[in-house]
C-alpha positions in Angstrom: 145.0 117.6 74.8 141.9 118.4 76.6 140.6 119.8 73.1 141.7 116.9 71.4 140.0 114.5 73.9 136.7 116.5 73.6 136.7 116.4 69.9 137.4 112.7 69.8 134.3 112.1 72.5 132.2 114.4 70.1 133.2 112.5 66.9 132.4 109.1 68.7 128.9 110.4 69.8 128.3 111.5 66.1 129.5 108.3 65.0 127.2 106.5 67.5 124.3 108.9 66.5 125.0 108.0 62.9 125.0 104.2 63.4 121.6 104.4 65.4 120.3 106.5 62.7 121.3 104.0 60.1 119.9 101.3 62.2 116.6 103.0 62.4 116.2 103.6 58.8 117.9 100.2 57.5 117.1 98.0 60.2 119.3 96.0 62.5 123.0 95.5 61.2 124.6 92.2 61.0 127.4 93.3 63.2 125.9 91.9 66.3 123.0 94.2 66.6 119.9 91.9 66.6 116.5 92.2 67.2 114.3 89.3 68.8 113.7 86.9 66.2 109.9 85.7 66.0 109.6 82.2 67.2 108.0 79.5 65.2 104.8 79.6 67.0 104.5 83.4 65.9 105.1 82.2 62.3 102.4 79.5 62.7 100.0 81.9 64.0 100.5 84.5 61.4 100.1 81.7 58.7 96.8 80.5 60.4 95.4 84.0 60.5 96.6 84.3 56.7 95.0 81.1 56.0 91.6 82.1 58.1 91.4 85.4 56.0 91.8 83.9 52.8 89.2 81.2 53.4 87.0 84.2 54.4 87.6 86.1 51.2 86.9 83.1 49.1 83.6 82.4 51.0 82.6 85.7 50.4 83.7 85.8 46.8 82.0 82.5 46.2 78.7 83.8 47.9 79.0 86.8 45.5 79.3 84.6 42.5 76.4 82.4 43.6 74.2 85.7 43.9 75.2 86.7 40.4 74.4 83.4 39.1 71.1 83.4 40.6 70.5 87.1 39.2 71.8 85.9 35.6 69.4 82.8 35.9 66.5 85.2 36.5 67.3 87.3 33.9 67.6 84.6 31.5 64.4 83.3 32.4 62.8 86.6 31.8 64.3 86.9 28.6 63.1 83.6 27.6 59.6 84.3 28.6 59.7 87.7 26.7 60.8 85.6 23.7 58.1 82.9 24.0 55.5 85.5 24.3 56.9 87.5 21.2 57.0 84.2 19.3 53.3 83.6 20.1 52.1 87.2 19.3 54.1 87.0 15.9 52.2 83.6 15.2 48.8 85.1 16.1 49.4 88.0 14.2 50.6 86.0 11.0 47.6 83.7 11.6 45.1 86.5 12.0 46.4 87.9 8.4 45.9 84.5 6.6 42.5 84.1 8.1 41.7 87.7 7.0 42.7 86.6 3.6 46.1 87.9 3.1 48.5 85.5 1.7 52.4 86.4 0.9 52.8 86.3 -2.8 53.9 83.2 -4.5 57.5 82.5 -4.5 58.8 82.0 -8.2 62.3 80.6 -8.2 64.2 80.9 -11.7 66.9 79.2 -13.2 70.5 80.7 -14.4 68.7 81.7 -17.7 66.0 83.7 -16.0 63.2 81.1 -16.7 60.7 80.1 -14.2 62.0 76.7 -12.7 59.4 76.3 -9.6 56.7 78.1 -8.0 55.8 78.1 -4.2 52.1 79.0 -3.2 51.5 80.1 0.4 47.9 80.3 -0.5 47.8 76.5 -1.1 49.9 75.4 1.9 47.8 77.6 4.5 44.4 77.2 2.9 44.3 73.8 1.1 46.6 72.0 3.3 45.8 73.8 6.7 49.2 74.6 7.7 49.9 77.2 9.9 53.0 79.8 9.1 55.1 78.7 12.3 55.1 75.3 10.9 57.5 76.4 8.4 58.9 79.8 9.6 61.5 80.2 11.1 62.4 76.3 11.5 62.5 75.3 7.9 62.4 78.8 6.0 63.8 82.0 7.4 61.5 85.0 7.0 62.3 87.2 3.9 64.4 90.0 5.2 65.6 91.3 1.7 65.5 90.4 -2.0 67.4 87.0 -1.4 65.7 84.6 0.9 68.3 81.9 0.7 71.9 82.2 -0.5 72.3 81.4 -4.2 72.7 77.4 -4.9 71.2 76.5 -1.6 67.6 75.9 -2.4 68.5 72.8 -4.8 66.9 69.4 -5.4 70.0 67.8 -3.8 69.4 69.8 -0.5 65.6 68.9 -0.5 66.2 65.2 -1.1 68.5 65.4 2.1 65.6 66.6 4.0 66.3 70.3 3.9 63.6 73.1 2.7 60.7 71.8 0.9 62.3 68.3 1.4 61.4 68.8 5.1 57.7 67.9 4.4 57.6 66.8 1.0 59.4 63.4 1.9 56.8 60.8 1.0 55.5 60.7 4.4 54.0 64.1 5.2 53.4 65.1 1.7 54.5 63.7 -1.7 58.4 63.3 -2.1 60.8 65.4 -4.0 62.3 62.3 -5.0 58.9 61.2 -6.9 59.7 61.9 -10.4 55.8 61.7 -11.3 55.1 64.8 -8.9 57.6 67.2 -10.5 55.1 69.2 -12.5 53.3 70.0 -9.1 55.9 72.4 -8.5 57.7 72.9 -11.9 55.8 74.4 -14.6 56.3 72.8 -18.3 
């Protein structure tokens, strides 16, 4: 009997050790083993601390965003200044070429049959009319980058009558109108 009691005590001790180990690993068990519950003041304090941390994080993020915006604005202003400078340099180079007697070749437009339908003279517009290259390029006409200056079908009298291409200036105010039938031969050969 002594041995039986001793074995029972060892089993109880092992069971208690096992239960304590479970409580340590998995937390308090619902069977009456409880830990002290945090008070509502503790919850409020934790929520206040969390809110303060969130506010500080948001303020830091806003400061970083504002700094990035200032840096981006500086880059944009620098790029804009470089673009203006490049445009002026290009305009100066073009004007220098024209004043030296270089005029881009006349532009000859052909119809569907390959016959000349209209001719544009850079020389007449820059020498006689005293127009500067930048008055038309690139606002009215893009610079020639390949064999086709404009897409086929775009440079039409209908488009010009709407104020596009040649019609931008040839509107009856700045120069004779593209709508004036008596002026047709000025651009269109026989």
